[in-house]
Backbone as CSV, one residue per row, in Angstrom:
resi,resn,N_x,N_y,N_z,CA_x,CA_y,CA_z,C_x,C_y,C_z
1,UNK,85.725,49.596,80.009,86.052,50.005,81.358,87.523,50.272,81.514
2,UNK,88.362,49.340,81.075,89.788,49.429,81.345,90.435,50.604,80.630
3,UNK,90.056,50.876,79.373,90.645,51.987,78.645,90.373,53.306,79.365
4,UNK,89.145,53.486,79.867,88.829,54.746,80.527,89.568,54.864,81.853
5,UNK,89.764,53.760,82.553,90.541,53.817,83.791,92.005,54.151,83.510
6,UNK,92.509,53.734,82.364,93.844,54.178,81.971,93.868,55.699,81.827
7,UNK,92.824,56.263,81.238,92.763,57.705,80.993,92.680,58.511,82.281
8,UNK,91.940,58.000,83.273,91.754,58.784,84.499,92.718,58.392,85.612
9,UNK,93.709,57.543,85.315,94.607,57.036,86.353,95.277,58.150,87.148
10,UNK,95.713,59.208,86.466,96.416,60.288,87.153,95.517,61.065,88.100
11,UNK,94.202,60.936,87.945,93.262,61.711,88.758,92.374,60.827,89.631
12,UNK,92.523,59.529,89.511,91.609,58.595,90.157,91.517,58.821,91.668
13,UNK,92.662,58.969,92.332,92.650,59.107,93.786,91.987,60.408,94.223
14,UNK,92.141,61.459,93.431,91.456,62.715,93.744,89.944,62.544,93.663
15,UNK,89.488,61.779,92.670,88.054,61.572,92.501,87.485,60.591,93.526
16,UNK,88.361,59.870,94.234,87.934,58.898,95.241,88.262,59.385,96.654
17,UNK,88.231,60.680,96.864,88.660,61.232,98.147,87.740,60.845,99.300
18,UNK,86.530,60.336,99.015,85.644,59.894,100.084,86.033,58.520,100.618
19,UNK,86.988,57.857,99.963,87.491,56.560,100.412,88.721,56.778,101.283
20,UNK,88.698,56.253,102.509,89.843,56.343,103.421,90.577,54.995,103.404
21,UNK,91.691,54.888,102.660,92.377,53.602,102.526,92.769,52.978,103.853
22,UNK,93.171,53.802,104.817,93.586,53.259,106.116,92.425,52.582,106.833
23,UNK,91.268,53.225,106.837,90.093,52.651,107.505,89.616,51.396,106.790
24,UNK,89.642,51.423,105.455,89.239,50.246,104.704,90.158,49.064,105.021
25,UNK,91.450,49.301,105.042,92.398,48.221,105.324,92.196,47.673,106.731
26,UNK,91.989,48.552,107.684,91.762,48.120,109.065,90.522,47.234,109.161
27,UNK,89.449,47.646,108.487,88.205,46.868,108.497,88.416,45.492,107.862
28,UNK,89.078,45.463,106.709,89.282,44.211,105.993,90.165,43.249,106.786
29,UNK,91.220,43.757,107.374,92.123,42.896,108.141,91.446,42.358,109.395
30,UNK,90.558,43.149,109.995,89.804,42.660,111.152,88.876,41.518,110.731
31,UNK,88.240,41.654,109.571,87.386,40.581,109.062,88.201,39.325,108.776
32,UNK,89.382,39.515,108.208,90.238,38.366,107.910,90.645,37.657,109.191
33,UNK,91.094,38.414,110.176,91.542,37.833,111.438,90.424,37.086,112.144
34,UNK,89.205,37.613,112.063,88.092,37.008,112.777,87.470,35.812,112.092
35,UNK,87.845,35.548,110.825,87.164,34.489,110.074,88.086,33.457,109.435
36,UNK,89.386,33.676,109.474,90.316,32.707,108.891,90.494,31.498,109.790
37,UNK,90.750,30.352,109.177,91.082,29.139,109.918,92.458,28.624,109.518
38,UNK,93.244,29.479,108.847,94.607,29.107,108.465,95.547,29.397,109.630
39,UNK,96.563,28.591,109.751,97.605,28.829,110.756,98.948,28.715,110.051
40,UNK,99.480,29.856,109.650,100.738,29.837,108.905,101.529,31.100,109.173
41,UNK,102.829,30.995,109.092,103.707,32.157,109.267,104.072,32.771,107.919
42,UNK,103.599,32.167,106.844,103.967,32.616,105.502,102.718,33.116,104.791
43,UNK,102.162,34.218,105.284,100.882,34.713,104.789,101.059,35.465,103.477
44,UNK,100.130,35.197,102.556,100.084,35.930,101.296,98.699,36.540,101.133
45,UNK,98.652,37.842,100.878,97.413,38.571,100.622,97.431,39.058,99.183
46,UNK,96.356,38.798,98.450,96.261,39.185,97.046,95.073,40.123,96.874
47,UNK,95.340,41.306,96.318,94.296,42.300,96.059,93.945,42.258,94.575
48,UNK,92.715,41.844,94.282,92.248,41.694,92.906,91.517,42.954,92.459
49,UNK,92.000,43.578,91.383,91.452,44.859,90.952,91.964,45.968,91.849
50,UNK,93.266,45.984,92.074,93.881,46.869,93.075,93.880,48.336,92.675
51,UNK,93.675,48.628,91.383,93.643,50.020,90.945,94.933,50.755,91.238
52,UNK,94.819,51.943,91.825,95.998,52.771,92.094,96.785,52.319,93.312
53,UNK,96.290,51.309,94.018,97.085,50.651,95.045,97.076,51.263,96.431
54,UNK,96.286,52.287,96.683,96.317,52.917,98.005,95.808,51.979,99.099
55,UNK,94.710,51.274,98.832,94.206,50.323,99.831,95.165,49.142,99.955
56,UNK,95.687,48.681,98.839,96.655,47.576,98.847,97.857,47.910,99.716
57,UNK,98.397,49.113,99.546,99.559,49.532,100.323,99.241,49.589,101.811
58,UNK,98.026,50.036,102.152,97.630,50.059,103.557,97.484,48.642,104.112
59,UNK,96.914,47.746,103.322,96.791,46.348,103.755,98.169,45.761,104.052
60,UNK,99.117,46.040,103.177,100.478,45.539,103.365,101.134,46.180,104.584
61,UNK,101.003,47.500,104.692,101.653,48.204,105.787,101.107,47.820,107.144
62,UNK,99.789,47.642,107.241,99.181,47.321,108.529,99.381,45.864,108.932
63,UNK,99.469,44.972,107.946,99.552,43.542,108.262,100.972,43.008,108.250
64,UNK,101.815,43.555,107.388,103.155,43.007,107.196,103.162,41.761,106.339
65,UNK,102.000,41.360,105.792,101.918,40.163,104.961,102.558,40.413,103.597
66,UNK,103.109,39.372,103.014,103.501,39.446,101.613,102.248,39.771,100.805
67,UNK,102.380,40.703,99.869,101.193,41.213,99.190,101.405,41.292,97.681
68,UNK,100.370,40.921,96.939,100.350,41.048,95.483,99.131,41.885,95.095
69,UNK,99.332,42.848,94.211,98.235,43.636,93.663,98.065,43.329,92.186
70,UNK,96.842,43.001,91.771,96.570,42.618,90.389,95.531,43.563,89.790
71,UNK,95.791,44.037,88.565,94.838,44.898,87.876,95.068,44.787,86.376
72,UNK,94.019,45.094,85.591,94.129,45.054,84.131,94.550,46.385,83.522
73,UNK,94.509,47.460,84.311,94.854,48.775,83.786,96.341,49.050,83.996
74,UNK,97.070,49.155,82.905,98.511,49.396,82.988,98.820,50.732,83.652
75,UNK,98.028,51.758,83.351,98.291,53.082,83.922,97.965,53.113,85.409
76,UNK,96.917,52.415,85.830,96.606,52.354,87.252,97.723,51.634,88.012
77,UNK,98.262,50.578,87.418,99.375,49.877,88.062,100.620,50.748,88.125
78,UNK,100.824,51.586,87.125,101.959,52.512,87.171,101.843,53.439,88.370
79,UNK,100.622,53.880,88.655,100.388,54.696,89.848,100.625,53.871,91.109
80,UNK,100.152,52.617,91.091,100.296,51.756,92.264,101.753,51.510,92.615
81,UNK,102.590,51.384,91.600,104.005,51.119,91.847,104.685,52.229,92.633
82,UNK,104.087,53.398,92.629,104.656,54.530,93.379,104.313,54.468,94.862
83,UNK,103.353,53.608,95.244,102.900,53.598,96.636,103.746,52.711,97.531
84,UNK,104.229,51.563,97.022,104.950,50.608,97.868,105.765,49.680,96.972
85,UNK,107.073,49.780,97.064,107.954,48.983,96.210,108.101,47.548,96.706
86,UNK,107.590,47.251,97.905,107.695,45.891,98.430,106.539,45.005,97.956
87,UNK,105.538,45.613,97.365,104.401,44.860,96.838,104.691,44.438,95.401
88,UNK,104.291,43.226,95.051,104.410,42.766,93.675,103.163,43.199,92.922
89,UNK,103.340,44.075,91.937,102.221,44.577,91.143,102.174,43.818,89.817
90,UNK,101.027,43.227,89.494,100.927,42.314,88.358,99.809,42.767,87.423
91,UNK,100.129,42.849,86.131,99.150,43.212,85.102,98.470,41.934,84.616
92,UNK,97.266,41.676,85.126,96.525,40.473,84.764,95.024,40.733,84.848
93,UNK,94.279,39.841,84.227,92.825,39.832,84.310,92.431,39.073,85.577
94,UNK,91.611,39.681,86.432,91.277,39.022,87.692,90.440,37.766,87.494
95,UNK,89.839,37.588,86.316,89.045,36.387,86.069,89.921,35.175,85.782
96,UNK,91.175,35.404,85.463,92.055,34.293,85.072,93.477,34.521,85.565
97,UNK,93.605,35.127,86.748,94.933,35.458,87.285,95.751,34.198,87.567
98,UNK,97.064,34.366,87.611,97.972,33.263,87.913,99.078,33.793,88.809
99,UNK,99.066,33.395,90.092,100.097,33.851,91.030,101.123,32.768,91.335
100,UNK,100.940,31.579,90.760,101.947,30.524,90.892,101.972,29.829,92.246
101,UNK,101.023,30.136,93.116,100.967,29.512,94.442,99.592,29.794,95.038
102,UNK,99.342,29.244,96.201,98.093,29.544,96.890,98.295,30.716,97.845
103,UNK,97.179,31.318,98.242,97.216,32.452,99.164,96.216,32.214,100.285
104,UNK,96.423,32.917,101.393,95.525,32.790,102.536,94.397,33.831,102.509
105,UNK,94.644,34.971,101.846,93.655,36.041,101.812,93.566,36.618,100.401
106,UNK,92.359,36.651,99.871,92.074,37.400,98.649,91.116,38.524,99.014
107,UNK,91.365,39.705,98.473,90.452,40.820,98.682,90.147,41.466,97.339
108,UNK,89.022,42.156,97.274,88.641,42.913,96.084,87.757,44.063,96.558
109,UNK,88.187,45.292,96.320,87.536,46.429,96.960,86.921,47.412,95.956
110,UNK,86.179,48.359,96.498,85.538,49.469,95.780,84.734,49.000,94.565
111,UNK,83.830,48.071,94.823,82.872,47.608,93.809,83.503,46.910,92.612
112,UNK,84.708,46.406,92.748,85.351,45.744,91.615,84.490,44.613,91.061
113,UNK,83.882,43.834,91.945,83.068,42.701,91.495,81.879,43.187,90.672
114,UNK,81.304,44.333,91.033,80.170,44.873,90.278,80.561,45.279,88.862
115,UNK,81.841,45.582,88.651,82.300,45.956,87.317,82.336,44.763,86.360
116,UNK,82.225,43.557,86.903,82.102,42.362,86.059,80.617,42.220,85.732
117,UNK,80.207,42.782,84.609,78.775,42.864,84.310,78.188,41.587,83.722
118,UNK,79.029,40.641,83.337,78.560,39.337,82.883,78.596,38.385,84.088
119,UNK,77.463,37.851,84.532,77.462,36.950,85.690,78.434,35.790,85.548
120,UNK,78.660,35.311,84.329,79.622,34.222,84.136,81.034,34.648,84.515
121,UNK,81.350,35.931,84.360,82.667,36.408,84.750,82.838,36.389,86.268
122,UNK,81.764,36.668,86.993,81.822,36.572,88.456,82.020,35.114,88.868
123,UNK,81.341,34.221,88.173,81.510,32.795,88.451,82.956,32.359,88.197
124,UNK,83.544,32.874,87.122,84.943,32.559,86.815,85.873,33.069,87.905
125,UNK,85.586,34.270,88.397,86.402,34.843,89.468,86.356,33.965,90.709
126,UNK,85.161,33.591,91.131,85.034,32.735,92.314,85.723,31.391,92.090
127,UNK,85.550,30.821,90.906,86.167,29.526,90.616,87.682,29.612,90.715
128,UNK,88.252,30.691,90.179,89.709,30.847,90.226,90.189,31.035,91.662
129,UNK,89.437,31.800,92.436,89.802,31.978,93.837,89.713,30.649,94.578
130,UNK,88.679,29.877,94.292,88.550,28.567,94.918,89.744,27.667,94.650
131,UNK,90.330,27.809,93.462,91.506,27.005,93.094,92.774,27.481,93.798
132,UNK,92.836,28.762,94.133,94.086,29.357,94.630,94.058,29.717,96.109
133,UNK,92.919,29.533,96.770,92.798,29.894,98.176,93.124,28.705,99.066
134,UNK,93.948,28.934,100.083,94.278,27.893,101.048,93.022,27.452,101.796
135,UNK,92.903,26.170,102.119,91.799,25.743,102.981,91.794,26.562,104.274
136,UNK,90.635,27.080,104.624,90.541,27.944,105.804,90.817,29.399,105.508
137,UNK,91.269,29.697,104.275,91.531,31.074,103.882,90.263,31.797,103.486
138,UNK,90.361,33.121,103.320,89.154,33.923,103.091,89.262,34.797,101.843
139,UNK,88.094,35.022,101.253,87.919,35.982,100.165,86.997,37.070,100.685
140,UNK,87.496,38.314,100.721,86.753,39.444,101.267,86.563,40.482,100.170
141,UNK,85.323,40.906,99.968,85.072,41.913,98.945,83.852,42.741,99.335
142,UNK,83.731,43.902,98.715,82.532,44.713,98.914,81.766,44.784,97.602
143,UNK,80.461,44.976,97.714,79.604,45.098,96.535,78.565,46.182,96.804
144,UNK,78.218,46.919,95.766,77.216,47.962,95.888,75.834,47.373,96.134
145,UNK,75.043,48.073,96.951,73.684,47.638,97.221,72.755,48.095,96.095
146,UNK,71.530,47.570,96.105,70.561,48.013,95.101,70.231,49.492,95.295
147,UNK,70.161,49.938,96.555,69.925,51.359,96.814,71.018,52.231,96.203
148,UNK,72.240,51.753,96.267,73.362,52.513,95.709,73.171,52.726,94.210
149,UNK,72.843,51.649,93.510,72.701,51.748,92.057,71.386,52.403,91.639
150,UNK,70.318,52.114,92.375,68.999,52.589,91.977,68.739,54.032,92.415
151,UNK,69.180,54.387,93.635,68.841,55.693,94.189,70.012,56.681,94.150
152,UNK,71.174,56.250,94.625,72.310,57.169,94.667,72.813,57.503,93.264
153,UNK,73.030,56.477,92.446,73.458,56.699,91.068,72.248,56.936,90.168
154,UNK,71.354,55.972,90.115,70.093,56.130,89.397,70.229,56.714,88.005
155,UNK,69.338,57.640,87.688,69.371,58.357,86.409,69.776,59.801,86.682
156,UNK,70.935,59.958,87.286,71.393,61.270,87.745,72.633,61.733,86.995
157,UNK,72.959,63.004,87.194,74.142,63.620,86.584,75.090,64.053,87.708
158,UNK,76.381,63.779,87.532,77.377,64.076,88.558,78.567,64.813,87.936
159,UNK,79.335,65.464,88.799,80.605,66.031,88.347,81.571,66.113,89.520
160,UNK,82.866,66.039,89.200,83.943,66.267,90.166,84.918,67.228,89.521
161,UNK,85.286,68.269,90.244,86.141,69.317,89.692,87.408,69.450,90.513
162,UNK,88.558,69.256,89.870,89.862,69.440,90.493,90.621,70.517,89.720
163,UNK,91.790,70.914,90.240,92.541,71.996,89.605,92.931,71.675,88.165
164,UNK,93.300,70.430,87.910,93.797,70.069,86.577,92.877,69.138,85.810
165,UNK,91.701,68.846,86.359,90.791,67.930,85.670,89.366,68.097,86.183
166,UNK,88.430,67.897,85.283,87.015,67.880,85.635,86.388,66.633,85.031
167,UNK,85.640,65.904,85.869,84.982,64.683,85.414,83.472,64.893,85.473
168,UNK,82.815,64.669,84.352,81.356,64.749,84.259,80.820,63.378,83.878
169,UNK,79.672,63.002,84.476,79.073,61.769,83.981,77.557,61.780,84.129
170,UNK,76.949,61.162,83.123,75.503,60.984,83.086,75.222,59.519,83.361
171,UNK,74.469,59.261,84.404,74.221,57.879,84.818,72.831,57.422,84.406
172,UNK,72.702,56.125,84.132,71.394,55.528,83.867,71.333,54.153,84.516
173,UNK,70.142,53.774,84.921,69.921,52.508,85.633,68.736,51.790,85.004
174,UNK,68.948,50.534,84.585,67.875,49.805,83.910,67.260,48.707,84.777
175,UNK,67.588,48.726,86.068,67.074,47.716,86.978,68.076,46.616,87.277
176,UNK,69.092,46.482,86.442,70.148,45.489,86.654,71.541,46.091,86.496
177,UNK,71.703,46.927,85.472,73.017,47.484,85.146,72.987,49.001,85.250
178,UNK,74.002,49.543,85.909,74.198,50.988,86.004,75.246,51.395,84.975
179,UNK,74.898,52.363,84.115,75.795,52.799,83.046,76.169,54.259,83.269
180,UNK,77.467,54.527,83.296,77.974,55.891,83.471,78.672,56.328,82.189
181,UNK,78.085,57.306,81.504,78.710,57.909,80.333,79.569,59.063,80.834
182,UNK,80.884,58.893,80.751,81.806,59.814,81.411,82.596,60.661,80.415
183,UNK,82.871,61.896,80.828,83.717,62.801,80.054,84.734,63.435,80.996
184,UNK,85.996,63.327,80.623,87.089,63.915,81.396,87.693,65.073,80.618
185,UNK,87.798,66.230,81.269,88.515,67.380,80.725,89.799,67.551,81.541
186,UNK,90.935,67.541,80.851,92.234,67.566,81.510,93.052,68.743,80.993
187,UNK,93.737,69.451,81.906,94.532,70.600,81.507,95.881,70.596,82.212
188,UNK,96.878,71.134,81.543,98.187,71.317,82.161,98.464,72.792,82.465
189,UNK,97.860,73.692,81.676,98.135,75.113,81.843,96.938,75.919,82.336
190,UNK,95.808,75.261,82.522,94.617,75.960,82.967,93.936,76.767,81.879
191,UNK,94.432,76.677,80.668,93.894,77.457,79.555,93.289,76.563,78.476
192,UNK,94.003,75.513,78.145,93.536,74.585,77.118,93.255,73.224,77.751
193,UNK,92.263,72.522,77.200,91.829,71.252,77.784,91.790,70.158,76.723
194,UNK,92.154,68.936,77.162,91.953,67.747,76.352,90.693,67.051,76.857
195,UNK,89.897,66.531,75.937,88.658,65.854,76.299,88.776,64.356,76.001
196,UNK,88.305,63.550,76.960,88.283,62.103,76.801,86.901,61.594,77.220
197,UNK,86.367,60.651,76.460,85.051,60.090,76.757,85.146,58.579,76.968
198,UNK,84.315,58.065,77.837,84.303,56.629,78.078,83.044,56.201,78.810
199,UNK,82.831,54.906,78.863,81.655,54.344,79.522,82.088,53.326,80.563
200,UNK,81.497,53.422,81.743,81.755,52.468,82.826,80.427,51.845,83.231
201,UNK,80.385,50.517,83.297,79.161,49.818,83.671,79.393,48.962,84.909
202,UNK,78.343,48.869,85.725,78.359,48.005,86.896,77.010,47.292,86.998
203,UNK,77.047,46.033,87.415,75.820,45.250,87.588,75.579,44.988,89.071
204,UNK,74.351,45.113,89.481,73.976,44.750,90.850,73.851,43.236,90.970
205,UNK,74.464,42.688,92.031,74.329,41.276,92.361,73.846,41.161,93.804
206,UNK,72.919,40.244,94.053,72.447,40.074,95.425,73.224,38.965,96.128
207,UNK,72.963,38.833,97.408,73.683,37.871,98.233,73.502,36.449,97.720
208,UNK,72.284,36.099,97.323,72.022,34.720,96.872,72.914,34.339,95.692
209,UNK,73.150,35.303,94.790,74.003,35.006,93.646,75.434,34.740,94.099
210,UNK,75.945,35.563,95.022,77.310,35.357,95.513,77.439,34.012,96.229
211,UNK,76.439,33.646,97.010,76.474,32.362,97.718,76.467,31.203,96.725
212,UNK,75.686,31.349,95.652,75.661,30.322,94.603,77.035,30.169,93.952
213,UNK,77.656,31.292,93.596,78.989,31.255,92.982,80.006,30.627,93.926
214,UNK,79.908,30.996,95.205,80.862,30.500,96.192,80.735,28.995,96.388
215,UNK,79.502,28.506,96.469,79.283,27.079,96.708,79.921,26.236,95.611
216,UNK,79.793,26.685,94.367,80.379,25.950,93.250,81.902,25.976,93.286
217,UNK,82.461,26.976,93.971,83.924,27.109,94.058,84.485,26.521,95.344
218,UNK,83.628,25.908,96.159,84.086,25.310,97.409,84.260,26.301,98.536
219,UNK,83.547,27.427,98.458,83.612,28.445,99.497,82.285,28.535,100.229
220,UNK,82.326,29.001,101.476,81.115,29.153,102.270,81.047,30.552,102.860
221,UNK,79.831,31.119,102.997,79.706,32.445,103.602,79.917,32.366,105.112
222,UNK,80.746,33.282,105.643,81.008,33.258,107.086,80.777,34.613,107.742
223,UNK,80.658,35.677,106.940,80.452,37.000,107.546,79.895,37.947,106.493
224,UNK,79.036,38.863,106.960,78.449,39.864,106.079,78.259,41.134,106.893
225,UNK,78.672,42.264,106.337,78.652,43.509,107.106,78.277,44.679,106.208
226,UNK,77.163,45.326,106.518,76.727,46.483,105.744,77.541,47.706,106.134
227,UNK,77.891,48.505,105.137,78.568,49.777,105.357,77.574,50.870,104.959
228,UNK,76.715,51.264,105.892,75.630,52.177,105.569,74.642,51.517,104.630
229,UNK,74.121,52.288,103.686,73.165,51.750,102.718,73.773,51.570,101.341
230,UNK,75.077,51.902,101.186,75.685,51.938,99.861,76.397,50.650,99.464
231,UNK,76.936,49.929,100.443,77.722,48.744,100.100,77.644,47.713,101.216
232,UNK,77.970,46.477,100.858,78.038,45.377,101.816,79.377,44.686,101.650
233,UNK,80.029,44.379,102.764,81.249,43.582,102.748,80.876,42.117,102.990
234,UNK,81.430,41.233,102.153,81.186,39.808,102.275,82.503,39.094,102.575
235,UNK,82.416,38.062,103.407,83.565,37.205,103.668,83.159,35.766,103.364
236,UNK,83.887,35.137,102.449,83.692,33.726,102.125,84.987,32.981,102.462
237,UNK,84.829,31.779,102.973,85.989,30.987,103.397,86.016,29.670,102.638
238,UNK,87.233,29.264,102.267,87.351,27.944,101.630,87.277,26.873,102.693
239,UNK,86.450,25.879,102.403,86.271,24.801,103.356,87.561,24.014,103.550
240,UNK,87.766,23.532,104.780,88.917,22.673,105.042,88.707,21.318,104.371
241,UNK,89.797,20.624,104.159,89.751,19.368,103.414,88.791,18.353,104.046
242,UNK,88.671,18.367,105.377,87.844,17.364,106.047,86.397,17.784,106.203
243,UNK,86.011,18.937,105.629,84.617,19.386,105.727,83.800,18.826,104.566
């Protein structure tokens, strides 16, 4: 996954034009405000799997909170660094990140959790968040629905065409994991093209699995919001010490 995201970093935002970073940030911050039980003037928001940083930058700009963006793709972080110099961009694995302090808000967007195709890796992510989240703080993330993986992606063929790049992918769905065999054609002069191939996999997880992971990490479900039929936003909160 990570190597191919390095390859498409320069074109990633063009291929994600259906995502409105401003609207996503507004939605996430509203969920945070409505479900947090922290009372502090020193807020820290951490975006796990921040990618090119457009949503991260909007979260920072709209909230004014100190913000950290974490991703495993060096090239995606290079793109992110161009969006906001006040954000700390960190090259780390989200399953074992180390920010050196606790935070009040953790977020993870655009199906990042689904890209962890080993359920134990999702458990590790929740456990690490449980260790680093302030009591009363929240973890907000979105996950693809079964309809998204089974019907929208399914066993279909897709393409995206831009002036300097074309992305083709053949998708397959086995009932649990969605596999995208991707090919990127990239050009600088419009005459000659470089070809790159890679595979991206995502696993469907249901609500019960997330609740199980959260309970073991000391988190509780406090909000759930469907975004059409393609994704669901979840909010989990770390229990206060006296709960």
